[in-house]
N, C-alpha and C positions, 0 to 999 in steps of 0.2 A: 157261458153266462148263466148264473143260477136263477131259477124262477123263484117267485116269492114263496111258493109252497115249499121249495127246497130249503129256503132259509129258515122257515119256522115250523115245518111239519112235525119234527121230532118233539119239539117243545109243546106244540099243540096236542100231540098224542099223549105225552106224559101228564098233561093237565087233566086228562079224562080219568086219571086214577083216583080211586078211593081204596087204599090198601086195607082198610078195615071192613070193606064190603066187596070182596073179589067177584062175587056173582053179579053184582050191579055193575062193576067195572067191565066184566066180560060182555054184558049186554051193550054197554056203551061202545066197546071196541068192535063188536059185531055190527052195530049200526054205522060206525065209521067205515068199516070194511066195505059195507054195501054201497058206499058213495064212490068207490074207486074201481076202475077196471082191474081185473085179476093180475095182469103182468106188471102193473105199475109199481114204482118204488113205494108209493103210499100204501097200496094193498099189502105188499110184502112186509113192510115195516109194521103195519097194524097187526098182521098175523102173529108177529113175535109177541105182541102184547096180549093177544087172545090166548096164546100159549101160557104166558106168565099168569094170567088170571085163572086159567084152568089149573095150573100147578098149585097156586095158592089155595085152591079148593081140594087139593090132593088128588086131582084127576090126572095123574101123571101120564097114563097111556094116551089120553085124549090130548094132553099138552104135547107129547112127543109126536102124535099124529099130525097136529097142526104144523109143527116145525118141519116134519117130513115133506110137506108140500113145497117147502122152500129149498130143500137140500140139493136137488139135481143141478140147478144152475147157480149155486151159491158162489162159485169162483168168479162168475161173470157179473155178479150183483155189485152194486155200490158198496163201498167199505162200510157204510152205516148199517146196511142190512146184515152184512157178515158179523159185525160187532154185536148187534142186538140178537141175532140168531145164536151166536156162541154164548152170550151172556145167559139167555133163557134156557138153552140146552144145559148149560152148566148149573143153573139154579135148580133145574129139575133133578139132575144127578145128585146135587148136594142135599136137597130136601128128601130124596128117596134113599139116602144113606150110602151113596156111591161117591165118596169124597175124592178118591184118587182120580176118577174120571172127571169130576167137576174141576179139580185143580188144572188138569190139562186144558180143558175148555176155557177156563178163565185166563190162563196164560195166553192162549191163542187170541182171545178177545182183546186183551191188553195190547198185544202186538198188532192186531188188525186195526186198532184205534189209531195207531201211529200213521196209518195210511189214509185215514179219513180226513178229507179236505173240506167237508161241510162244516159250517159254523156249529159250535157246540160239541165238537169232537172230544174236547177235554173232559166233558161231563161223563161220557161213557168210558173213557180210559180210566178215570178215577173210580167209576163204578166197578170195572173189572179188577183193579188193584185192591179195592175194598173187599170184594168177594174173595180174593186170594187171602186177605187177612182173616177171613172167616173160615174158609175151607181147608187151608193148609194145617199141618200139625202145629200144636201149641207153641213149639220153640221157634217157628217161623212167622207166627202171626204178627208180632209187633213190628218186625222188619217190613212186612208187606203193608201194614197200616201206616207206618211212617213214610213209606214210599208214596202211598196214596195221599197222605197229608201234604207232602212236599209238592206233589203234582197239583193238588188243589190250591195250595198257597201260591204257587208259581203261575197260576192261570189268570188270564185277564177276563175269563168268562165268569159271569156272576153265578150261573148255575153250578159250574164246577167248584167254585169257592164255597158254594152252599153245602158241599159234602163235609165241611169241617166239623160241624156239630155231630154228625153221625160217626165220623172217625174218632173224635175225642171220646165219644161214648164207647166205641168198640175197643179202643186202646185201653180205656179204663177197665173194661171187663176182663181183658187179657191179664192186666196186672192184678185185678181182684182175684181171678182164678188161680194166680200164682201165690196168693196170700199177701201181696204187697198193697194193703188197703190204703195207706197214706198216698201212694202214687196214684192209685185208682181215683181217689177222691179229688186229687189235683186236676186230673184230666176231666173228670166229670164236672168240676166247677168251670173249667174252660168251655166245656160243651154247653152248659147252661148259659154262660155269657154269650156264646155264639148264637144260640137260639133266640135269646132276648134281643140281641143287637139286630137280628134279622126280622124281628117282629113276628116270629113264628110261635104263636101262643100255644097251639096244640102240642108241638114238640118240646116247648119249654116246660110244659107240665110233666112230660115224660122225663125230661132232664132233672126236674126237681125231685121226682120220685127216685130216680137213680142216685142222685146226690144223697138223699135220705137213706137209701139202701147202704151206701158206703159208710155213712155215719153209724148205722147199726153195727156194721162189721167192726168198727172202731170202738164199739161199746159207748158211743155218745148218744144214748137212748133218748134223752130228753129232747135233744136237737132233732133227731130223726122223727120222733113222734110229732113234734110241733109242725114240721113240714107236711107229714102225711095227713094230719088232721086238717090243715089248711086246704089240702087237696080234696079231702072229703067234702068240705063245705063248698068249695068251688065246683066240684063235679056234680054234687047233688042239687045245687042251685041251678045248674044247667041241665038237670034231669039226665045226666050221663054218668051213672055210678061206675066206678072202676074197681073191678075185683082185685086187681093187683095192689091197689092202695089198701083195701080191707085186709088182704093177706099180710101185708107188711105190718099193719097195726097188730094183727094177731101174733106175728113173730116177735115184735117188740115186747108185747106183753109176756110171751113165753120166755124171752131173754131175762125178764124180771122175775121169772118163776111164778107168774100170775096166770094160772090156767083159766080161772074164772073170767078174767078180763079178756083173755084170748078167745074164749068160746064164741061170743056173738060176732066178733069180727071174722073168725074163720067160717062161721055159718053163712055170713053175708058174702064172703069171698067165694065160697063154693057155689052159692046160688047164681052168682054172676058168671063164674068161670066154667061151670060144668059144660056149657055148650061151645066153648072155645075149641075150634077144630084142631089147632096146633097142639094145645095142651092135651086134648083127648088122645091125640096120636102119639105124642112124645113124652108126656108127663103124667101118666095115669096114677102113678104112686103119689105124686104131689097132690092131685085132686083127692085121692083117697085119704091122704093125711089131713087135708083141710076138712073133709067130711067127718073124720074121726074126732078131730079137735073141736069142731063145731057141733058135735052131737047129732049130725044129720043121719037119719035112719034110712035103711033100704038101699044103701049104696054098695054095689058089687066091687070088690077090690081086685 
């Protein structure tokens, strides 16, 4: 017989996340960890999310060390612990550039999820399949994402079905990277519809940005600009400026060969994005380009 905590602990844990603030999330998970005895399922599952928060801060060694504390008795642990351990170990490998290792771990996570009898198991299986759609070579990504989408569509679990918006987004990017902009736009429209139907305002804004990005690739610049300018107004009204929106408005201006119009948008984009941990680690050239277009001085390339 499952205890109440078993029925809802994973979902409770996931509700502590603020993916835009991994350090704050880490503090929340450490506070949660302090509530549970070390050998408990709750403590072990919480540790996987401490590791994830550390990895999002690019503290990969610390993240691995947290997961190492779970490794010795992993085979005896509940399936949910194994799944979440494998997911986070895989995300660490993927984020640190070891994709082949990540793929193996995500495959193991997807298989382990099939043995998970706790409610919500579908959510983590779709997570594993969706990570395979990210970490595998480009020619395999659509297949994995479609498998994840089928698993989400076929689930009776509300949270598992909630993956659909992310999957439409990822499938769209895979087609976009292949140069099939029309198909990408179709998936991104489906993603926006899914986000709006779920009442997810924050992710709906991201979906609108992505839709506009697809419109730019199709050279539908007026439509793309209209959406991005609407997002500027919405974000600034909420005192939450988005550097990626400013960046897109700069790119739209450049697509029109209007460097003068691009300059202030690029400068604003750089000001907001220069402290983005992921961009600083992975897209230095992109930041340097924004600084150059925006006429920002004193930036080391």
